[in-house]
C-alpha positions as CSV (number, residue, x, y, z in Angstrom):
1,M,123.9,78.3,106.0
2,I,125.5,79.2,102.8
3,R,124.2,77.5,99.7
4,E,125.8,77.2,96.4
5,R,124.8,79.5,93.6
6,E,126.3,79.0,90.2
7,F,128.2,81.7,88.5
8,N,130.5,80.8,85.5
9,G,131.6,84.3,84.4
10,T,132.3,84.7,80.7
11,S,134.3,82.6,78.3
12,G,137.9,83.3,78.6
13,M,139.1,83.0,75.0
14,G,138.0,86.4,73.9
15,M,139.5,88.1,77.0
16,L,142.7,86.1,76.5
17,L,143.1,87.4,72.9
18,L,142.2,91.0,74.1
19,S,144.7,90.9,76.9
20,F,147.5,89.8,74.6
21,V,146.7,92.5,72.1
22,L,146.6,95.1,75.0
23,L,149.8,93.8,76.4
24,L,151.6,93.9,72.8
25,G,150.2,97.3,72.2
26,A,151.2,98.6,75.5
27,I,154.7,97.4,75.2
28,A,155.0,98.8,71.6
29,S,153.5,102.1,72.6
30,L,155.7,102.3,75.7
31,V,158.8,101.8,73.7
32,L,157.8,104.3,71.0
33,S,156.6,106.9,73.5
34,A,159.9,106.6,75.5
35,R,162.1,107.1,72.4
36,Q,160.0,110.3,71.4
37,G,159.9,111.6,74.9
38,M,156.0,111.7,74.9
39,G,155.0,111.7,78.6
40,L,151.3,111.3,77.8
41,G,152.0,108.4,75.5
42,I,154.0,106.7,78.4
43,L,151.1,107.3,80.8
44,A,148.6,105.8,78.4
45,S,150.9,102.8,77.7
46,I,151.2,102.1,81.5
47,V,147.5,102.2,81.8
48,M,147.1,99.7,78.8
49,L,149.6,97.5,80.4
50,I,147.8,97.3,83.8
51,L,144.6,96.6,81.9
52,A,146.3,93.8,80.1
53,I,147.7,92.3,83.3
54,L,144.2,92.6,85.0
55,G,142.6,90.9,82.1
56,L,145.1,88.1,82.3
57,A,144.7,87.9,86.1
58,G,140.9,87.3,85.7
59,L,141.4,84.2,83.6
60,F,141.0,80.7,85.2
61,V,140.5,77.1,84.2
62,V,137.7,74.8,85.3
63,N,138.7,71.2,84.8
64,P,136.1,68.6,84.3
65,N,134.5,67.3,87.3
66,H,135.8,70.3,89.2
67,A,134.4,73.5,90.3
68,T,135.9,76.9,91.3
69,V,134.5,78.9,94.3
70,M,135.0,82.6,94.0
71,Q,135.1,85.2,96.9
72,L,135.5,88.9,96.9
73,F,137.1,90.2,100.1
74,G,135.5,87.3,102.0
75,R,132.2,87.4,100.6
76,Y,131.0,84.4,98.6
77,V,130.2,85.2,95.0
78,G,129.5,82.0,93.3
79,T,130.8,78.7,91.9
80,A,131.9,78.1,88.3
81,R,131.1,74.6,87.2
82,E,131.2,74.9,83.4
83,A,134.5,73.3,82.3
84,G,137.0,75.3,80.1
85,L,138.8,78.6,80.2
86,R,136.8,81.3,82.0
87,W,137.1,84.9,82.8
88,T,135.7,86.9,85.7
89,N,136.6,89.8,88.0
90,P,140.4,89.6,88.6
91,F,139.9,90.7,92.1
92,Y,138.0,87.5,92.9
93,S,139.9,85.0,94.9
94,K,139.3,81.5,93.5
95,K,139.6,78.1,95.1
96,S,139.2,74.8,93.0
97,I,137.4,71.8,94.5
98,S,136.8,68.3,93.2
99,V,133.2,67.1,92.5
100,R,134.3,63.7,91.4
101,T,133.0,60.5,92.9
102,R,135.5,59.3,95.7
103,N,135.6,56.7,98.3
104,F,137.6,55.7,101.3
105,E,137.7,52.9,103.7
106,T,137.4,53.5,107.4
107,T,140.0,52.1,110.0
108,K,139.0,48.9,111.6
109,L,136.9,49.9,114.7
110,K,136.6,47.8,117.8
111,V,133.0,48.1,119.1
112,N,130.6,46.1,121.2
113,D,127.7,44.7,119.3
114,K,124.1,44.5,120.7
115,S,124.9,41.4,122.8
116,G,128.1,43.2,124.3
117,N,130.5,41.0,122.3
118,P,133.6,43.0,121.0
119,V,133.7,43.0,117.2
120,E,136.1,44.6,114.6
121,I,134.2,46.5,111.9
122,A,135.2,48.6,108.9
123,A,133.2,50.1,106.0
124,V,133.7,51.5,102.6
125,V,132.1,54.9,101.9
126,V,131.4,56.3,98.3
127,W,130.7,60.0,98.2
128,K,131.0,63.2,96.4
129,V,130.6,66.9,96.9
130,V,127.3,68.2,95.6
131,D,127.3,71.8,97.2
132,T,130.7,73.4,97.1
133,A,129.6,76.4,99.3
134,E,128.4,74.1,102.2
135,A,131.7,72.1,101.9
136,L,133.9,75.0,102.2
137,F,132.1,77.3,104.4
138,N,129.9,75.3,106.8
139,V,132.5,73.0,108.0
140,D,136.2,73.5,108.9
141,D,137.6,70.6,106.8
142,Y,134.9,68.7,104.8
143,I,137.0,65.6,104.1
144,N,138.2,65.1,107.7
145,F,134.6,65.9,108.8
146,M,133.3,63.2,106.5
147,H,135.8,60.6,107.8
148,V,135.0,61.4,111.4
149,Q,131.3,61.3,111.0
150,S,131.4,58.1,109.0
151,E,133.2,56.3,111.8
152,S,130.8,57.7,114.4
153,A,127.9,56.5,112.4
154,I,129.4,52.9,112.1
155,R,130.0,52.9,115.9
156,N,126.5,53.9,116.5
157,L,125.1,51.3,114.1
158,A,127.1,48.4,115.4
159,V,125.7,48.6,118.9
160,H,122.2,48.2,117.7
161,Y,122.7,44.8,116.0
162,G,124.3,41.6,116.9
163,Y,127.0,40.0,115.1
164,V,124.7,36.9,114.5
165,A,121.0,36.8,115.0
166,D,119.9,35.5,118.5
167,S,116.5,34.5,117.3
168,E,115.0,33.8,113.8
169,G,114.0,36.8,111.8
170,E,116.2,39.2,113.8
171,E,118.6,41.2,111.6
172,A,122.3,40.9,112.2
173,L,125.5,42.4,111.0
174,S,126.8,39.2,109.4
175,S,123.5,38.0,107.7
176,H,121.7,41.2,106.7
177,T,124.3,43.0,104.6
178,A,121.9,44.8,102.3
179,E,119.7,46.1,105.2
180,I,122.7,47.1,107.2
181,S,124.3,48.9,104.3
182,G,121.2,50.8,103.5
183,R,120.8,52.1,107.3
184,L,124.5,52.8,107.4
185,R,124.2,55.0,104.3
186,T,121.2,56.8,105.6
187,E,122.8,57.6,109.0
188,I,126.1,58.9,107.4
189,Q,124.0,61.0,105.0
190,E,122.1,62.6,107.9
191,R,125.4,63.5,109.6
192,L,126.9,64.9,106.5
193,E,123.9,67.0,105.2
194,Q,125.3,70.3,106.4
195,A,128.7,69.6,104.7
196,G,127.4,69.5,101.1
197,V,128.4,65.9,100.7
198,Q,126.2,63.2,99.1
199,V,126.8,59.5,100.1
200,L,126.3,57.3,97.2
201,E,127.0,54.0,98.9
202,A,128.1,52.6,102.2
203,R,128.9,48.9,102.8
204,I,130.7,46.9,105.5
205,S,134.1,45.8,104.2
206,H,135.3,44.0,107.4
207,L,133.5,42.3,110.1
208,A,134.9,39.9,112.6
209,Y,135.1,39.1,116.4
210,S,137.8,40.6,118.3
211,P,140.7,38.2,118.7
212,E,140.3,37.6,122.5
213,I,136.9,36.0,121.8
214,A,137.2,34.7,118.3
215,A,138.1,31.2,119.4
216,A,135.2,31.0,121.8
217,M,132.6,32.4,119.4
218,L,133.8,29.9,116.7
219,Q,133.2,27.0,119.1
220,R,129.7,28.5,119.8
221,Q,128.8,28.8,116.2
222,Q,130.0,25.2,115.6
223,A,127.9,23.9,118.4
224,S,125.0,25.9,117.2
225,A,125.4,24.3,113.7
226,V,125.6,20.8,115.2
227,V,122.6,21.3,117.2
228,A,120.6,22.6,114.2
229,A,121.9,19.8,112.0
230,R,121.0,17.1,114.5
231,S,117.6,18.7,115.1
232,K,117.0,18.4,111.2
233,I,118.1,14.8,111.1
234,V,115.9,13.8,114.2
235,E,112.9,15.6,112.5
236,G,113.4,13.7,109.1
237,A,114.1,10.4,111.0
238,V,110.7,10.6,112.9
239,G,108.9,11.3,109.7
240,M,110.5,8.3,108.0
241,V,109.8,6.0,110.9
242,E,106.1,7.1,111.0
243,H,105.9,6.5,107.3
244,A,107.4,3.1,107.6
245,L,105.1,2.0,110.3
246,E,102.0,3.2,108.3
247,M,103.1,1.3,105.2
248,L,103.8,-1.9,107.2
249,S,100.3,-1.6,108.7
250,A,98.6,-0.7,105.4
251,K,100.1,-3.5,103.5
252,K,99.6,-5.9,106.5
253,V,103.3,-7.1,106.1
254,V,103.7,-7.9,109.9
255,E,101.4,-7.4,112.9
256,L,103.2,-5.5,115.5
257,D,102.3,-5.2,119.1
258,D,103.4,-2.3,121.3
259,E,106.5,-3.8,122.4
260,R,107.7,-4.7,118.9
261,R,106.6,-1.4,117.5
262,A,108.7,0.3,120.2
263,A,111.8,-1.9,119.4
264,M,111.4,-1.2,115.6
265,V,111.2,2.5,116.3
266,S,114.2,2.4,118.5
267,N,116.2,0.5,115.9
268,L,115.2,2.7,113.1
269,L,116.0,5.8,115.0
270,V,119.4,4.5,115.8
271,V,120.1,3.5,112.2
272,L,118.8,6.9,110.8
273,C,120.2,9.2,113.5
274,G,123.6,7.8,114.1
275,D,126.6,9.5,112.7
276,R,128.3,6.1,111.9
277,H,127.1,3.4,109.7
278,P,125.2,0.6,111.6
279,Q,126.4,-2.9,112.1
280,P,123.7,-5.3,111.1
281,V,122.9,-8.1,113.8
282,V,121.0,-11.2,112.7
283,N,118.5,-12.2,115.5
284,A,117.8,-15.9,115.0
285,G,115.7,-16.2,118.2
286,S,112.4,-14.6,119.3
287,L,112.1,-11.1,120.7
288,Y,111.0,-12.5,124.0
289,H,113.7,-15.0,124.5
């Protein structure tokens, strides 16, 4: 695998001035030699002109947060990262590549989660090129390679987690976003290691059930929420009834036999667990008549 090595050449300002001087001198010498018919002077002027053109051809500009990859007849020479006007061998081929931080959002992918339910999922990936040689020479098109591998990592991740947790403490796509994002970033980075790309962040940007099961899953979630709420209400009501009976016995407000105790428990549970306001009924008779 080809690794990046930094090669910035030399500062281009001095060579720019020298090339201009050579160019102006060559033109002036050529005109003068031609007028005087000096063959040797014309030849020297042409050589100076060629040197001036080669000097100008070796100049290139490195923009901030960009790098220039140089090759000589197909052989990798190095990468210039120092911003400004630079000069190097005019026979080097030069290709500029951005090393700025970039991001993209994957398309909405339809995959099956751990439970087999079809879900739609998409993610935002923040990345940048850290090794220009790997990015250009180890893969065919590093941008397309990064997009394809990111979507592949998302698909692979989604099948290992459910949309919602089936049991308490289980990690799920919808409830453990920080953990899922960390694993997604790690998996994408492993796939892009050979492309010279560093993944700075990866997070899920869209997550939903597929339209064909969305309504059914919404009903399921609502039912689960209702069951959980009712369970909590019953748990609290039982504790309140137990506390009421203990206080009545401790303060000797009333002596209750088993049948009356059962009737009170039933009435209190109906009042505390009912989803509507209870209607009071005044009993003027005896419990046994």
